[in-house]
N, CA, C and O atoms as CSV, one atom per row, in Angstrom:
chain,resi,resn,atom,element,x,y,z
A,1,MET,N,N,59.969,-32.188,48.154
A,1,MET,CA,C,59.086,-33.329,48.228
A,1,MET,C,C,59.890,-34.638,48.250
A,1,MET,O,O,59.602,-35.535,49.043
A,2,PHE,N,N,60.891,-34.739,47.383
A,2,PHE,CA,C,61.623,-36.001,47.296
A,2,PHE,C,C,62.407,-36.300,48.563
A,2,PHE,O,O,62.389,-37.430,49.051
A,3,ARG,N,N,63.092,-35.303,49.098
A,3,ARG,CA,C,63.860,-35.529,50.327
A,3,ARG,C,C,62.943,-35.563,51.548
A,3,ARG,O,O,63.008,-36.486,52.360
A,4,GLY,N,N,62.096,-34.554,51.666
A,4,GLY,CA,C,61.281,-34.387,52.865
A,4,GLY,C,C,60.221,-35.452,53.067
A,4,GLY,O,O,59.883,-35.777,54.205
A,5,ILE,N,N,59.692,-36.000,51.986
A,5,ILE,CA,C,58.616,-36.989,52.120
A,5,ILE,C,C,59.086,-38.376,51.702
A,5,ILE,O,O,59.109,-39.301,52.514
A,6,ILE,N,N,59.460,-38.516,50.439
A,6,ILE,CA,C,59.773,-39.846,49.903
A,6,ILE,C,C,60.993,-40.459,50.585
A,6,ILE,O,O,60.938,-41.597,51.053
A,7,GLN,N,N,62.082,-39.717,50.642
A,7,GLN,CA,C,63.294,-40.269,51.259
A,7,GLN,C,C,63.059,-40.575,52.737
A,7,GLN,O,O,63.540,-41.589,53.242
A,8,ASN,N,N,62.330,-39.714,53.427
A,8,ASN,CA,C,62.020,-39.975,54.843
A,8,ASN,C,C,61.225,-41.255,55.013
A,8,ASN,O,O,61.542,-42.067,55.883
A,9,LEU,N,N,60.200,-41.449,54.198
A,9,LEU,CA,C,59.397,-42.673,54.296
A,9,LEU,C,C,60.230,-43.912,54.002
A,9,LEU,O,O,60.112,-44.924,54.692
A,10,LEU,N,N,61.059,-43.831,52.994
A,10,LEU,CA,C,61.919,-44.968,52.674
A,10,LEU,C,C,62.900,-45.264,53.805
A,10,LEU,O,O,63.180,-46.426,54.099
A,11,LEU,N,N,63.414,-44.227,54.431
A,11,LEU,CA,C,64.322,-44.440,55.570
A,11,LEU,C,C,63.624,-45.152,56.717
A,11,LEU,O,O,64.219,-45.994,57.389
A,12,VAL,N,N,62.366,-44.812,56.937
A,12,VAL,CA,C,61.604,-45.448,58.017
A,12,VAL,C,C,61.409,-46.936,57.732
A,12,VAL,O,O,61.570,-47.774,58.619
A,13,PHE,N,N,61.063,-47.254,56.490
A,13,PHE,CA,C,60.744,-48.643,56.155
A,13,PHE,C,C,61.967,-49.488,55.809
A,13,PHE,O,O,61.980,-50.688,56.082
A,14,LEU,N,N,62.982,-48.889,55.219
A,14,LEU,CA,C,64.139,-49.661,54.769
A,14,LEU,C,C,65.290,-49.642,55.762
A,14,LEU,O,O,66.076,-50.587,55.818
A,15,GLU,N,N,65.396,-48.588,56.537
A,15,GLU,CA,C,66.429,-48.432,57.561
A,15,GLU,C,C,67.851,-48.487,57.012
A,15,GLU,O,O,68.790,-48.739,57.767
A,16,HIS,N,N,68.023,-48.259,55.736
A,16,HIS,CA,C,69.357,-48.185,55.147
A,16,HIS,C,C,69.410,-46.927,54.294
A,16,HIS,O,O,68.694,-46.815,53.299
A,17,GLN,N,N,70.256,-45.983,54.683
A,17,GLN,CA,C,70.211,-44.662,54.065
A,17,GLN,C,C,70.526,-44.681,52.576
A,17,GLN,O,O,69.864,-43.978,51.812
A,18,TRP,N,N,71.515,-45.461,52.134
A,18,TRP,CA,C,71.868,-45.433,50.708
A,18,TRP,C,C,70.801,-46.068,49.835
A,18,TRP,O,O,70.610,-45.649,48.693
A,19,THR,N,N,70.110,-47.061,50.347
A,19,THR,CA,C,68.999,-47.641,49.586
A,19,THR,C,C,67.910,-46.590,49.413
A,19,THR,O,O,67.355,-46.443,48.324
A,20,ALA,N,N,67.605,-45.866,50.469
A,20,ALA,CA,C,66.592,-44.807,50.405
A,20,ALA,C,C,67.026,-43.696,49.452
A,20,ALA,O,O,66.215,-43.195,48.673
A,21,ILE,N,N,68.288,-43.314,49.510
A,21,ILE,CA,C,68.798,-42.250,48.639
A,21,ILE,C,C,68.729,-42.678,47.173
A,21,ILE,O,O,68.305,-41.901,46.318
A,22,ILE,N,N,69.140,-43.899,46.884
A,22,ILE,CA,C,69.151,-44.383,45.495
A,22,ILE,C,C,67.737,-44.524,44.952
A,22,ILE,O,O,67.477,-44.126,43.817
A,23,ILE,N,N,66.822,-45.078,45.729
A,23,ILE,CA,C,65.433,-45.209,45.275
A,23,ILE,C,C,64.818,-43.831,45.052
A,23,ILE,O,O,64.120,-43.613,44.061
A,24,THR,N,N,65.073,-42.910,45.961
A,24,THR,CA,C,64.566,-41.542,45.807
A,24,THR,C,C,65.120,-40.915,44.534
A,24,THR,O,O,64.385,-40.262,43.793
A,25,THR,N,N,66.405,-41.109,44.279
A,25,THR,CA,C,67.030,-40.569,43.071
A,25,THR,C,C,66.423,-41.196,41.820
A,25,THR,O,O,66.167,-40.491,40.844
A,26,LEU,N,N,66.191,-42.494,41.831
A,26,LEU,CA,C,65.573,-43.151,40.678
A,26,LEU,C,C,64.173,-42.618,40.418
A,26,LEU,O,O,63.783,-42.432,39.265
A,27,LEU,N,N,63.415,-42.372,41.479
A,27,LEU,CA,C,62.082,-41.782,41.314
A,27,LEU,C,C,62.182,-40.367,40.756
A,27,LEU,O,O,61.383,-39.973,39.906
A,28,PHE,N,N,63.158,-39.608,41.230
A,28,PHE,CA,C,63.380,-38.256,40.737
A,28,PHE,C,C,63.743,-38.275,39.250
A,28,PHE,O,O,63.232,-37.476,38.466
A,29,ILE,N,N,64.624,-39.190,38.878
A,29,ILE,CA,C,65.007,-39.328,37.467
A,29,ILE,C,C,63.783,-39.703,36.632
A,29,ILE,O,O,63.607,-39.208,35.518
A,30,GLY,N,N,62.954,-40.568,37.172
A,30,GLY,CA,C,61.746,-40.983,36.460
A,30,GLY,C,C,60.806,-39.829,36.150
A,30,GLY,O,O,60.021,-39.896,35.204
A,31,MET,N,N,60.887,-38.781,36.942
A,31,MET,CA,C,60.050,-37.595,36.701
A,31,MET,C,C,60.648,-36.704,35.610
A,31,MET,O,O,60.021,-35.728,35.200
A,32,HIS,N,N,61.841,-37.028,35.143
A,32,HIS,CA,C,62.536,-36.211,34.149
A,32,HIS,C,C,62.801,-37.020,32.875
A,32,HIS,O,O,63.936,-37.099,32.404
A,33,ILE,N,N,61.757,-37.609,32.335
A,33,ILE,CA,C,61.919,-38.463,31.155
A,33,ILE,C,C,62.457,-37.708,29.939
A,33,ILE,O,O,62.992,-38.315,29.011
A,34,GLN,N,N,62.312,-36.383,29.948
A,34,GLN,CA,C,62.825,-35.597,28.823
A,34,GLN,C,C,64.340,-35.702,28.704
A,34,GLN,O,O,64.898,-35.390,27.652
A,35,TYR,N,N,65.013,-36.136,29.766
A,35,TYR,CA,C,66.470,-36.243,29.747
A,35,TYR,C,C,66.969,-37.639,29.382
A,35,TYR,O,O,68.179,-37.848,29.288
A,36,PHE,N,N,66.085,-38.581,29.178
A,36,PHE,CA,C,66.515,-39.955,28.925
A,36,PHE,C,C,67.354,-40.081,27.654
A,36,PHE,O,O,68.178,-40.990,27.553
A,37,LYS,N,N,67.161,-39.196,26.693
A,37,LYS,CA,C,67.943,-39.238,25.455
A,37,LYS,C,C,69.106,-38.255,25.491
A,37,LYS,O,O,69.794,-38.064,24.489
A,38,LYS,N,N,69.322,-37.635,26.642
A,38,LYS,CA,C,70.419,-36.678,26.810
A,38,LYS,C,C,71.254,-37.117,28.013
A,38,LYS,O,O,71.022,-36.656,29.130
A,39,PRO,N,N,72.227,-38.008,27.789
A,39,PRO,CA,C,72.984,-38.585,28.908
A,39,PRO,C,C,73.654,-37.556,29.818
A,39,PRO,O,O,73.701,-37.751,31.033
A,40,ILE,N,N,74.166,-36.477,29.257
A,40,ILE,CA,C,74.827,-35.466,30.085
A,40,ILE,C,C,73.824,-34.828,31.035
A,40,ILE,O,O,74.129,-34.618,32.209
A,41,MET,N,N,72.634,-34.520,30.540
A,41,MET,CA,C,71.600,-33.924,31.395
A,41,MET,C,C,71.161,-34.919,32.466
A,41,MET,O,O,70.890,-34.537,33.604
A,42,LEU,N,N,71.094,-36.184,32.098
A,42,LEU,CA,C,70.719,-37.215,33.064
A,42,LEU,C,C,71.747,-37.290,34.193
A,42,LEU,O,O,71.387,-37.428,35.362
A,43,ILE,N,N,73.016,-37.198,33.835
A,43,ILE,CA,C,74.078,-37.177,34.848
A,43,ILE,C,C,73.971,-35.910,35.694
A,43,ILE,O,O,74.198,-35.939,36.904
A,44,ASN,N,N,73.619,-34.791,35.040
A,44,ASN,CA,C,73.500,-33.512,35.752
A,44,ASN,C,C,72.376,-33.483,36.769
A,44,ASN,O,O,72.387,-32.634,37.661
A,45,ILE,N,N,71.405,-34.381,36.666
A,45,ILE,CA,C,70.384,-34.445,37.715
A,45,ILE,C,C,70.608,-35.619,38.666
A,45,ILE,O,O,70.161,-35.588,39.813
A,46,THR,N,N,71.302,-36.654,38.188
A,46,THR,CA,C,71.525,-37.835,39.030
A,46,THR,C,C,72.551,-37.573,40.123
A,46,THR,O,O,72.300,-37.856,41.295
A,47,VAL,N,N,73.693,-37.039,39.748
A,47,VAL,CA,C,74.769,-36.822,40.728
A,47,VAL,C,C,74.336,-35.852,41.832
A,47,VAL,O,O,74.507,-36.163,43.010
A,48,PRO,N,N,73.774,-34.674,41.480
A,48,PRO,CA,C,73.322,-33.790,42.562
A,48,PRO,C,C,72.230,-34.426,43.425
A,48,PRO,O,O,72.200,-34.219,44.638
A,49,SER,N,N,71.346,-35.188,42.815
A,49,SER,CA,C,70.294,-35.839,43.607
A,49,SER,C,C,70.882,-36.781,44.652
A,49,SER,O,O,70.428,-36.806,45.796
A,50,LEU,N,N,71.881,-37.548,44.263
A,50,LEU,CA,C,72.550,-38.437,45.225
A,50,LEU,C,C,73.241,-37.632,46.324
A,50,LEU,O,O,73.180,-37.987,47.501
A,51,ILE,N,N,73.896,-36.549,45.924
A,51,ILE,CA,C,74.597,-35.705,46.900
A,51,ILE,C,C,73.614,-35.034,47.850
A,51,ILE,O,O,73.840,-35.004,49.060
A,52,PHE,N,N,72.525,-34.495,47.308
A,52,PHE,CA,C,71.521,-33.844,48.166
A,52,PHE,C,C,70.903,-34.844,49.133
A,52,PHE,O,O,70.638,-34.510,50.288
A,53,GLY,N,N,70.672,-36.075,48.666
A,53,GLY,CA,C,70.143,-37.121,49.547
A,53,GLY,C,C,71.099,-37.435,50.680
A,53,GLY,O,O,70.692,-37.592,51.831
A,54,TRP,N,N,72.379,-37.525,50.339
A,54,TRP,CA,C,73.398,-37.802,51.359
A,54,TRP,C,C,73.495,-36.649,52.357
A,54,TRP,O,O,73.570,-36.870,53.566
A,55,ILE,N,N,73.491,-35.416,51.840
A,55,ILE,CA,C,73.555,-34.240,52.722
A,55,ILE,C,C,72.373,-34.238,53.684
A,55,ILE,O,O,72.527,-33.959,54.873
A,56,TYR,N,N,71.202,-34.551,53.161
A,56,TYR,CA,C,70.006,-34.585,54.010
A,56,TYR,C,C,70.142,-35.643,55.109
A,56,TYR,O,O,69.781,-35.396,56.260
A,57,CYS,N,N,70.658,-36.811,54.756
A,57,CYS,CA,C,70.846,-37.863,55.770
A,57,CYS,C,C,71.867,-37.456,56.822
A,57,CYS,O,O,71.702,-37.761,58.003
A,58,GLN,N,N,72.915,-36.771,56.401
A,58,GLN,CA,C,73.965,-36.369,57.334
A,58,GLN,C,C,73.509,-35.270,58.290
A,58,GLN,O,O,73.891,-35.253,59.460
A,59,THR,N,N,72.686,-34.350,57.778
A,59,THR,CA,C,72.295,-33.187,58.587
A,59,THR,C,C,70.925,-33.341,59.239
A,59,THR,O,O,70.629,-32.689,60.239
A,60,ASN,N,N,70.090,-34.212,58.663
A,60,ASN,CA,C,68.704,-34.383,59.133
A,60,ASN,C,C,67.971,-33.032,59.142
A,60,ASN,O,O,67.146,-32.758,60.014
A,61,ASN,N,N,68.296,-32.207,58.154
A,61,ASN,CA,C,67.706,-30.875,58.051
A,61,ASN,C,C,67.451,-30.589,56.573
A,61,ASN,O,O,68.398,-30.472,55.796
A,62,ILE,N,N,66.194,-30.475,56.179
A,62,ILE,CA,C,65.826,-30.291,54.779
A,62,ILE,C,C,66.346,-28.965,54.222
A,62,ILE,O,O,66.507,-28.821,53.011
A,63,LEU,N,N,66.607,-28.007,55.095
A,63,LEU,CA,C,67.084,-26.709,54.619
A,63,LEU,C,C,68.517,-26.764,54.080
A,63,LEU,O,O,68.883,-25.952,53.230
A,64,VAL,N,N,69.313,-27.690,54.553
A,64,VAL,CA,C,70.711,-27.757,54.119
A,64,VAL,C,C,70.813,-28.166,52.644
A,64,VAL,O,O,71.462,-27.450,51.880
A,65,PRO,N,N,70.205,-29.282,52.200
A,65,PRO,CA,C,70.282,-29.585,50.761
A,65,PRO,C,C,69.568,-28.524,49.912
A,65,PRO,O,O,69.962,-28.268,48.774
A,66,PHE,N,N,68.528,-27.917,50.463
A,66,PHE,CA,C,67.838,-26.831,49.763
A,66,PHE,C,C,68.803,-25.674,49.525
A,66,PHE,O,O,68.861,-25.130,48.423
A,67,LEU,N,N,69.553,-25.301,50.544
A,67,LEU,CA,C,70.515,-24.206,50.427
A,67,LEU,C,C,71.653,-24.569,49.460
A,67,LEU,O,O,72.063,-23.736,48.651
A,68,VAL,N,N,72.156,-25.791,49.537
A,68,VAL,CA,C,73.216,-26.237,48.634
A,68,VAL,C,C,72.712,-26.199,47.182
A,68,VAL,O,O,73.431,-25.758,46.286
A,69,HIS,N,N,71.487,-26.659,46.957
A,69,HIS,CA,C,70.885,-26.635,45.619
A,69,HIS,C,C,70.768,-25.194,45.119
A,69,HIS,O,O,71.108,-24.901,43.972
A,70,PHE,N,N,70.294,-24.310,45.972
A,70,PHE,CA,C,70.144,-22.899,45.625
A,70,PHE,C,C,71.497,-22.286,45.249
A,70,PHE,O,O,71.612,-21.612,44.225
A,71,LEU,N,N,72.512,-22.519,46.071
A,71,LEU,CA,C,73.843,-21.982,45.806
A,71,LEU,C,C,74.445,-22.554,44.520
A,71,LEU,O,O,75.131,-21.850,43.779
A,72,MET,N,N,74.181,-23.830,44.265
A,72,MET,CA,C,74.660,-24.456,43.041
A,72,MET,C,C,74.026,-23.795,41.818
A,72,MET,O,O,74.709,-23.514,40.833
A,73,LYS,N,N,72.728,-23.550,41.884
A,73,LYS,CA,C,72.020,-22.914,40.757
A,73,LYS,C,C,72.500,-21.478,40.550
A,73,LYS,O,O,72.687,-21.043,39.414
A,74,ILE,N,N,72.695,-20.754,41.628
A,74,ILE,CA,C,73.215,-19.379,41.518
A,74,ILE,C,C,74.610,-19.406,40.886
A,74,ILE,O,O,74.905,-18.611,39.994
A,75,GLY,N,N,75.460,-20.316,41.347
A,75,GLY,CA,C,76.804,-20.435,40.805
A,75,GLY,C,C,76.790,-20.747,39.318
A,75,GLY,O,O,77.524,-20.129,38.547
A,76,MET,N,N,75.966,-21.696,38.912
A,76,MET,CA,C,75.880,-22.053,37.491
A,76,MET,C,C,75.368,-20.877,36.664
A,76,MET,O,O,75.871,-20.615,35.572
A,77,THR,N,N,74.374,-20.176,37.185
A,77,THR,CA,C,73.828,-19.012,36.486
A,77,THR,C,C,74.909,-17.962,36.266
A,77,THR,O,O,75.030,-17.411,35.172
A,78,LEU,N,N,75.687,-17.689,37.292
A,78,LEU,CA,C,76.757,-16.699,37.170
A,78,LEU,C,C,77.844,-17.155,36.201
A,78,LEU,O,O,78.381,-16.343,35.446
A,79,LEU,N,N,78.172,-18.440,36.217
A,79,LEU,CA,C,79.176,-18.956,35.296
A,79,LEU,C,C,78.733,-18.790,33.842
A,79,LEU,O,O,79.540,-18.436,32.982
A,80,PHE,N,N,77.453,-19.044,33.568
A,80,PHE,CA,C,76.938,-18.857,32.217
A,80,PHE,C,C,76.816,-17.375,31.869
A,80,PHE,O,O,77.153,-16.962,30.760
A,81,LYS,N,N,76.336,-16.586,32.815
A,81,LYS,CA,C,76.145,-15.152,32.561
A,81,LYS,C,C,77.450,-14.468,32.174
A,81,LYS,O,O,77.470,-13.644,31.259
A,82,TYR,N,N,78.520,-14.795,32.851
A,82,TYR,CA,C,79.801,-14.155,32.591
A,82,TYR,C,C,80.670,-14.973,31.625
A,82,TYR,O,O,81.886,-14.793,31.562
A,83,SER,N,N,80.034,-15.859,30.889
A,83,SER,CA,C,80.670,-16.653,29.813
A,83,SER,C,C,81.872,-17.465,30.275
A,83,SER,O,O,82.791,-17.708,29.492
A,84,LEU,N,N,81.877,-17.882,31.518
A,84,LEU,CA,C,82.931,-18.777,31.987
A,84,LEU,C,C,82.633,-20.207,31.539
A,84,LEU,O,O,83.527,-21.049,31.448
A,85,ILE,N,N,81.361,-20.453,31.262
A,85,ILE,CA,C,80.916,-21.732,30.674
A,85,ILE,C,C,80.065,-21.344,29.475
A,85,ILE,O,O,79.240,-20.434,29.554
A,86,LYS,N,N,80.275,-22.043,28.362
A,86,LYS,CA,C,79.502,-21.755,27.161
A,86,LYS,C,C,78.781,-23.018,26.709
A,86,LYS,O,O,79.278,-24.131,26.880
A,87,VAL,N,N,77.614,-22.827,26.136
A,87,VAL,CA,C,76.823,-23.929,25.605
A,87,VAL,C,C,77.104,-24.039,24.118
A,87,VAL,O,O,77.038,-23.048,23.390
A,88,LYS,N,N,77.420,-25.258,23.665
A,88,LYS,CA,C,77.629,-25.469,22.230
A,88,LYS,C,C,76.272,-25.600,21.566
A,88,LYS,O,O,75.375,-26.255,22.096
A,89,HIS,N,N,76.123,-24.989,20.428
A,89,HIS,CA,C,74.854,-25.080,19.679
A,89,HIS,C,C,74.983,-26.053,18.549
A,89,HIS,O,O,74.025,-26.267,17.806
């Protein structure tokens, strides 16, 4: 929704890709208020959102950032599953 609809509309009206990407990312962050008191989690959604926005602008194909997001999640899952990354309690 954020890339396919919001970022596209912003690109049409603003005609500057980074402005559209940043506004889209800010809106995405706004939907995740539970992370506002967890700076690391906020960074963990902000940086990928900016990257996915850039990838979408470069490829003009919504499937590419979708695939990158999917692969990133699979990679993180495997890293946690095999204890290559551990969560501190």
